[in-house]
Wavefront OBJ file of the C-alpha trace (Angstrom):
o trace
v -0.168 -0.095 0.174
v 1.280 3.437 -0.600
v 0.600 6.111 2.115
v -1.227 8.437 -0.522
v -3.845 5.821 -0.947
v -4.360 5.748 2.558
v -5.246 9.337 2.684
v -7.201 9.215 -0.800
v -9.570 6.582 0.704
v -9.891 7.149 4.039
v -8.814 11.344 4.382
v -10.221 11.215 8.099
v -9.376 8.682 10.924
v -11.198 8.584 14.107
v -9.903 7.956 17.569
v -12.246 7.503 20.489
v -10.617 8.886 23.874
v -12.279 8.906 27.236
v -14.824 12.250 27.607
v -12.504 15.358 29.242
v -9.043 13.913 28.481
v -8.402 15.961 25.454
v -6.398 18.823 27.436
v -3.766 16.040 28.501
v -3.933 14.608 25.049
v -2.619 18.124 23.678
v -0.245 18.376 26.527
v 1.520 14.641 26.639
v 0.567 13.361 22.940
v -1.761 10.516 22.268
v -0.537 7.463 23.909
v -0.613 3.808 23.963
v -1.697 2.122 27.256
v 1.945 1.327 28.094
v 2.752 4.482 27.376
v 0.066 6.320 29.647
v 0.838 4.002 32.421
v 4.658 4.935 32.325
v 3.794 8.561 32.245
v 1.702 8.054 35.540
v 4.459 6.530 37.059
v 3.091 3.083 37.735
v 5.440 -0.047 38.534
v 6.670 -2.528 35.949
v 4.429 -5.006 37.591
v 1.425 -2.631 37.563
v 2.071 -2.076 33.761
v 2.249 -5.764 33.431
v -1.363 -6.550 34.896
v -3.171 -3.944 33.081
v -0.994 -4.628 29.700
v -0.757 -8.324 29.759
v -4.190 -9.371 31.139
v -7.973 -8.948 29.966
v -9.358 -5.765 31.633
v -13.042 -6.707 32.397
v -14.082 -3.001 33.074
v -12.145 0.589 32.636
v -9.720 1.174 35.027
v -9.093 4.782 36.414
v -5.308 5.785 37.313
v -4.114 8.601 39.294
v -0.643 10.327 39.369
v 0.240 13.702 41.639
v 0.040 16.854 39.261
v -2.084 15.157 37.050
v -5.785 14.905 36.240
v -7.103 11.233 36.782
v -6.685 9.383 33.312
v -9.011 6.338 32.185
v -8.247 3.069 30.367
v -10.727 1.489 28.790
v -12.274 -1.911 29.354
v -11.423 -4.912 26.944
v -14.970 -6.143 27.218
v -15.240 -7.502 23.314
v -11.905 -9.566 23.801
v -11.802 -13.236 25.960
v -8.914 -15.233 26.819
v -10.862 -18.115 25.354
v -11.647 -16.503 22.128
v -7.741 -15.407 21.612
v -6.728 -19.151 22.107
v -9.217 -20.067 19.472
v -7.911 -17.452 17.055
v -3.991 -17.537 17.686
v -1.439 -19.972 16.432
v -0.728 -22.533 19.237
v 2.389 -20.650 19.803
v 1.066 -17.335 21.026
v -0.388 -16.774 24.341
v -3.189 -14.385 25.186
v -0.866 -12.371 27.003
v 1.401 -11.724 24.258
v -1.839 -10.422 22.130
v -2.959 -8.157 24.938
v 0.469 -6.964 25.453
v 0.877 -6.136 21.424
v -2.283 -4.146 21.268
v -1.624 -1.976 24.669
v 1.721 -1.004 22.990
v -0.342 0.992 20.139
v -2.819 3.784 19.498
v -5.647 2.840 17.170
v -7.706 4.944 14.763
v -10.754 3.545 12.846
v -10.589 4.624 9.192
v -14.386 4.676 8.569
v -17.578 6.398 10.082
v -19.434 2.809 10.070
v -16.369 1.205 12.274
v -16.844 4.234 14.695
v -20.279 3.879 14.788
v -20.044 0.250 15.642
v -17.521 1.139 18.548
v -19.134 3.944 20.113
v -22.835 2.386 19.799
v -22.065 -0.579 22.054
v -24.400 -1.065 24.883
v -21.452 -0.586 27.296
v -20.426 2.962 26.193
v -23.598 4.369 25.145
v -24.096 6.458 28.513
v -20.212 7.179 28.779
v -18.952 10.645 27.563
v -16.121 10.445 24.691
v -13.975 12.853 23.244
v -13.960 11.654 19.367
v -10.622 13.248 17.968
v -11.244 13.433 13.877
v -7.532 13.308 12.580
v -5.977 14.608 9.213
v -4.791 11.156 7.534
v -2.389 13.241 5.392
v -0.749 15.090 8.586
v -0.657 11.899 10.527
v 1.284 10.312 7.893
v 3.658 13.224 7.697
v 4.088 12.986 11.427
v 4.103 9.299 11.931
v 4.448 7.397 8.731
v 7.671 4.829 9.780
v 5.359 4.123 12.951
v 1.946 3.872 11.035
v 0.563 0.208 11.129
v -2.660 -1.376 9.382
v -4.745 -4.159 10.219
v -7.260 -6.097 8.094
v -9.413 -6.753 11.335
v -10.539 -5.398 14.442
v -7.927 -6.592 16.558
v -9.469 -5.714 19.847
v -12.615 -8.213 19.454
v -13.205 -11.967 19.184
v -17.150 -11.688 19.557
v -19.271 -12.806 18.332
v -16.705 -15.104 16.508
v -12.780 -15.388 17.095
v -11.321 -14.573 13.511
v -8.088 -16.219 13.127
v -5.236 -13.770 14.003
v -1.461 -13.882 14.151
v 1.273 -11.658 15.638
v 2.201 -10.196 12.411
v -1.324 -8.982 11.574
v -0.280 -5.290 11.732
v 1.762 -4.371 8.695
v 3.429 -1.420 7.429
v 2.522 0.053 4.196
v 4.944 -1.548 2.057
v 3.614 -5.062 3.449
v -0.059 -4.425 3.454
v -1.678 -5.943 0.517
v -4.509 -3.057 -0.144
v -4.850 -3.387 -3.962
v -6.016 -7.030 -3.463
v -8.215 -6.314 -0.329
v -9.665 -3.295 -2.064
v -10.891 -5.230 -5.217
v -12.173 -8.240 -3.007
v -13.852 -6.542 -0.150
v -14.320 -2.913 -1.278
v -13.125 0.319 0.548
v -15.396 -0.218 3.640
v -13.030 -3.593 4.313
v -10.026 -3.253 2.858
v -8.427 -1.643 6.071
v -10.261 -2.016 9.687
v -7.832 -0.294 11.844
v -4.883 2.224 11.222
v -2.479 2.157 14.170
v 0.354 4.069 15.579
v 3.098 2.239 17.751
v 3.521 3.408 21.261
v 2.384 7.183 20.662
v 1.656 10.284 18.793
v 3.616 13.150 20.175
v 2.320 16.058 18.013
v -1.445 14.564 17.471
v -2.780 18.283 18.005
v -1.321 19.082 14.779
v -3.087 16.382 12.879
v -6.677 16.786 14.818
v -9.080 18.779 12.679
v -12.201 18.618 15.104
v -12.771 17.399 18.407
v -16.432 16.397 19.319
v -17.324 15.631 23.012
v -20.200 14.168 24.268
v -22.374 10.622 24.413
v -22.363 8.433 21.336
v -25.945 9.565 19.872
v -24.477 13.197 19.711
v -21.170 12.345 18.639
v -22.719 10.157 15.531
v -25.336 13.136 14.574
v -22.316 15.649 14.638
v -20.102 13.069 12.577
v -22.872 12.601 10.227
v -23.513 8.906 10.541
l 1 2 3 4 5 6 7 8 9 10 11 12 13 14 15 16 17 18 19 20 21 22 23 24 25 26 27 28 29 30 31 32 33 34 35 36 37 38 39 40 41 42 43 44 45 46 47 48 49 50 51 52 53 54 55 56 57 58 59 60 61 62 63 64 65 66 67 68 69 70 71 72 73 74 75 76 77 78 79 80 81 82 83 84 85 86 87 88 89 90 91 92 93 94 95 96 97 98 99 100 101 102 103 104 105 106 107 108 109 110 111 112 113 114 115 116 117 118 119 120 121 122 123 124 125 126 127 128 129 130 131 132 133 134 135 136 137 138 139 140 141 142 143 144 145 146 147 148 149 150 151 152 153 154 155 156 157 158 159 160 161 162 163 164 165 166 167 168 169 170 171 172 173 174 175 176 177 178 179 180 181 182 183 184 185 186 187 188 189 190 191 192 193 194 195 196 197 198 199 200 201 202 203 204 205 206 207 208 209 210 211 212 213 214 215 216 217 218 219 220
């Protein structure tokens, strides 16, 4: 895949952040779960617990001098589902560790809607960041990875996956997927390794509110 194809077919990307977190994101960048826990001074044991095991509910973390931050749950994932979908040589903790080391963006409004409309999140306030794809590529091209599937879900069916799921531009088979699945499903996730330090330069809109309010403003 060429970077220009990503910005052509998906000119805007969508990141769902916890409601009220935008000031902290502007100051510190958009961080993976691992990097956020490190920023908040958590111990290595605590980081392993929160990034290598399933989070059944959201987790609030605190740090002196910083506002409270919330780490989202992983309700759509299960250990059983991961064991069924991963190769025999890969354990669920390795998958949790992998996805907690990246920042995720949805490439379509439809995928944003699916996530934000889930029953568990309908009464939660969000900050949805609308990101200019071209600018994100300028900022983070070497660190961008692409996924053919929702990597954080094993329900209702645990689709097969592998540790090499997340591909760089040069390794992602976009043309064949576009021909077979169309624009809607050619790319399922856009990810950035570790963090996006200068995310405020790529954000073109920030929408705060409940899911219905956000979807109305996004135009879904």
